[in-house]
N, C-alpha and C positions, 0 to 999 in steps of 0.2 A: 608592216613589220612590228611596229610598236604594239599593235593590238594582239598579235600572236604572242609575243613575249609576255604581255599583261595577262592574257588568258591562261597561259602555261603556269605563271606564278600563282594566280588565283586558284587553279586546280590543285597545285601542290600544297598550298596553305590549307585548304578545305580537306584534303586527304590526311594531312598530318593531324589536324584538329580532331578529325573523326577517329583516327586510330588511337589518339591519346584518350579520348573519351571512352572508347571500348575497353582499353587496358584498365582504367580506373574502376569501372564497374565490375570487372572480373576479380578484383582483389578483395571484395567485400568478405569479412569473416562471417561464419555462421553464427547466428544468435541463439540464445537459450530457447526462444519460442519456436525456432524452426528445428532445432535438434531434439527437443523434448516437449512436445505439445502437452499443455496441461501442468507442467512443472513450473511452479512459481518461485520457489527458494529451496536451498539445500543447506544443511549443517550436519557434519559427521555422517551418521547412517540414517538421518531423517530428511524427508522430502515433504514440503508443503505443496500440495497439488489439488487440482479438481479432477475427480475420478467418478464415473458413474453417477453424476448429479450430486456428489458430495464434495465440500471443500474439506480436505482432511490432512492430517499429519501422518505420512506413511513411515513405518519403522522397517527398515531393510536390514537383511542379514545375508552376507555373501552375494550381494547384488540382487536378491529376491525379496519380495514383500513378506514380512513375518507377521506384522500386525498393523493396525491403523487406529488413530484417534480421530473421530469425527468431529469437526469444528461446527459445521452447519450444513444443511441441505441447501443447494442453490439451483438456479435455472440457467438457461443459456445466456441470459443478459448479465450474469455476474462477471464483472470486470474489475477486480481489485487492482490497486496500484501501490507502489512503494512497498512491496511484500518483502519482508526481511525475517530471517531465522538465524538467531545467535545463541551461543552457549554462554553461560556465566556461572560462577560459583557463589552460593549463599549459605553461610553457616556450615560450610564443609560439604554441601550438597551440590551436584551438578544439575543445573536447571536450563531450560530453553525458553527464549522469549520469541514469540511470533507476533510481528506487527504488520498491519496492512491498512490501506484507506479505501473507503468506498464513497462514491459521489452519487447522490440522488437529487434529481431535479423534478420539482413539482411546479406545474404551470397552470394558470387559469387566465381568464381574460384580463384581469386587472393586476394579478400578482404572480411573481416568479420566485420560488424559493430554491436556493442552491445549497443543499446540505452536504457537508464534508464530515464523514465520520471516520475517526482514527481509532482503530482497535489495537489493544495491546494485551496479550494473553501469555501467561507463564505456565509451563508444564513441567512436571516431574515424570520423566519417561519410564523408569523401572516399574513404577506402580500405576502408570498410565492415568495420571491424575492432573487435572487443571487446578493450579494452586493460587492463581490470581488473575483477574481480568479487569480491564479499564476501557471505557469508551468516552471519547471527547467528541462533541459535536459543534461544528461552527455553521450557522445558518446565515447565509448572505440573502437578504430579502430586498427585492426591487418591486415597488408597488405604485400604481397610479392612483392618486388621491384627488377626488373632486373637491373644489374649494367652495362650491355653492350648491344649494338644493336642486337647482334646475340642471346641474351637471354640464354647465357651459364652459367652465374653466377648470383646469386640472394641473397637477404637477406630479413629477416622478420623485418618489422618496426612496432612499436607500438606507438600510440599517443592518447591523450585524449582531446576532444573538449567539451567545456561547453557552453550552451546557456541559456538565461534567468537569473532569479534571485533566490537566495536562499530565502525562506519564513521564516520569524520569527515572531511569535506572542508574543508580549510582555505582561508582567503581567498587565499593565494598560489598556489592550484592543486595543492598537495601533498595527500597523503592520509595520515591517521593511523588505525592499527588499534590498538584497546585491549581488554585484558581485565584481570582481576584481578592477574595476574602478569607480563604482557608488554605492550610497546608497540612497534609497528613504524611507521616513517616511510618513505613512498614518494614519489619525485619522477619526473615524466614525462621520458622520454628521446625526443625527437622523431625522432632518427635510427633507433632500433630500433622506434619506435611502441609502447612499453610502459612501464609504471611499474617503476622499479628502486629498490633499497635506497638511501635518501637518504644513508646514512653512507658508502657505497661510491663515490657519485657525485662 
């Protein structure tokens, strides 16, 4: 009798657990990747997307493509992360900042390089012009180094190399580029449609 009661209880518990699991999987919301394949970021009437082998900024009007700014040609391996498209105002002009990250891994028998490239590009849309661009690269290197000529002893060394500048968009629409030894400040000049040295302006 005890065995039958125990068996019935175990059956009820497993059925309840299974039913709860089934319910939780059914509630998953649709993500951007499933609803619009190739679309990476949106702002106003602009869409950053991969289309026909191009990474581009599509300009839409009434829900249809009116024009496009090509950022670069890409292949099937292109997989950017942290893609963001934001609008801001600089010197009374509305501009758009597109940022994304690309990771490249270079491997050999003795060395692995993990390069993280952060891209920041500013566009002036009415004239379809790129008005500023910045690339910052961080290279994480892991290397096997031999300690003697006969290569009997070795150690693994790690180092990080940084190239380029960190990109900072300030609240007033100016841009700051920073690295360990240098800092540049840029201000948008609406007449020439480009960012110029803030110290000279």
